[in-house]
C-alpha positions as CSV (number, residue, x, y, z in Angstrom):
1,M,41.3,42.0,93.7
2,K,43.3,38.5,93.4
3,I,40.5,36.8,95.3
4,K,37.8,38.1,93.0
5,K,39.6,37.1,89.9
6,M,40.2,33.7,91.3
7,K,36.5,33.3,92.0
8,S,35.8,34.4,88.4
9,L,37.9,31.7,87.0
10,E,36.6,29.1,89.2
11,V,32.9,30.1,87.9
12,L,34.2,30.2,84.5
13,G,35.6,26.6,84.9
14,E,32.4,25.3,86.4
15,F,30.4,26.9,83.6
16,V,32.6,25.4,80.8
17,G,32.4,22.1,82.5
18,H,28.7,22.1,82.6
19,V,28.2,23.2,79.1
20,L,30.6,20.3,78.1
21,L,28.7,18.0,80.1
22,G,25.5,19.0,78.5
23,A,26.9,18.6,75.0
24,A,28.1,15.1,75.8
25,M,24.8,14.3,77.0
26,F,23.3,15.7,73.7
27,V,25.6,13.5,71.6
28,S,24.8,10.4,73.5
29,L,21.1,11.0,73.1
30,A,21.5,11.9,69.4
31,L,23.3,8.7,68.9
32,V,20.6,6.6,70.4
33,G,18.1,8.5,68.2
34,G,20.3,8.0,65.2
35,A,20.8,4.3,66.0
36,L,17.0,3.9,66.4
37,S,16.5,5.8,62.7
38,M,19.1,3.4,61.3
39,F,17.1,0.4,62.7
40,V,13.7,1.6,61.3
41,H,15.3,2.2,58.1
42,W,17.0,-1.0,57.5
43,Y,14.2,-3.1,59.0
44,A,11.1,-1.3,58.1
45,G,9.9,-4.3,55.9
46,I,10.6,-6.8,58.5
47,V,8.9,-5.0,61.4
48,G,5.8,-4.0,59.7
49,P,4.5,-0.5,58.9
50,E,2.6,0.0,62.2
51,L,6.0,-0.7,64.3
52,A,8.1,1.3,62.0
53,G,5.6,4.3,62.3
54,L,5.5,3.9,66.3
55,L,9.6,3.8,66.2
56,K,9.8,6.7,63.9
57,L,7.2,8.6,66.3
58,V,9.7,7.5,69.3
59,E,12.7,8.6,67.2
60,T,11.2,12.2,66.7
61,G,10.3,12.6,70.4
62,I,13.7,11.7,71.6
63,L,15.2,14.2,69.0
64,Y,12.9,17.0,70.2
65,A,13.5,16.1,74.1
66,D,17.2,16.1,73.3
67,I,17.1,19.6,71.9
68,V,14.8,21.0,74.6
69,F,17.1,19.5,77.2
70,L,20.0,20.9,75.6
71,A,18.5,24.4,75.4
72,W,17.4,24.2,79.2
73,W,20.8,22.8,80.2
74,T,22.5,25.8,78.5
75,I,20.1,28.5,80.1
76,F,20.4,26.8,83.7
77,S,24.3,26.7,83.3
78,T,24.4,30.4,82.1
79,Y,21.8,31.6,84.9
80,K,24.0,29.8,87.6
81,A,27.2,31.1,86.4
82,M,25.7,34.7,86.3
83,K,24.1,34.3,89.9
84,D,27.6,33.0,91.1
85,L,29.6,36.1,89.8
């Protein structure tokens, strides 16, 4: 019984670590998207409307990719933890 409890705690620790790492990657990608958004907002008149539109498209792509990646990472971590238990 004690070995099973230790295994469960080990799996829980790996799961929490995996989710925290995913959250850290989400925040880092969100910061890149936010910095790009600030750049476009501040320098839209300088870079021209074509480049500003392209940068907004890239910013939106980064945001959606970040959300999809976080969802996949969470589902994968949960599946892995359930399989290990």
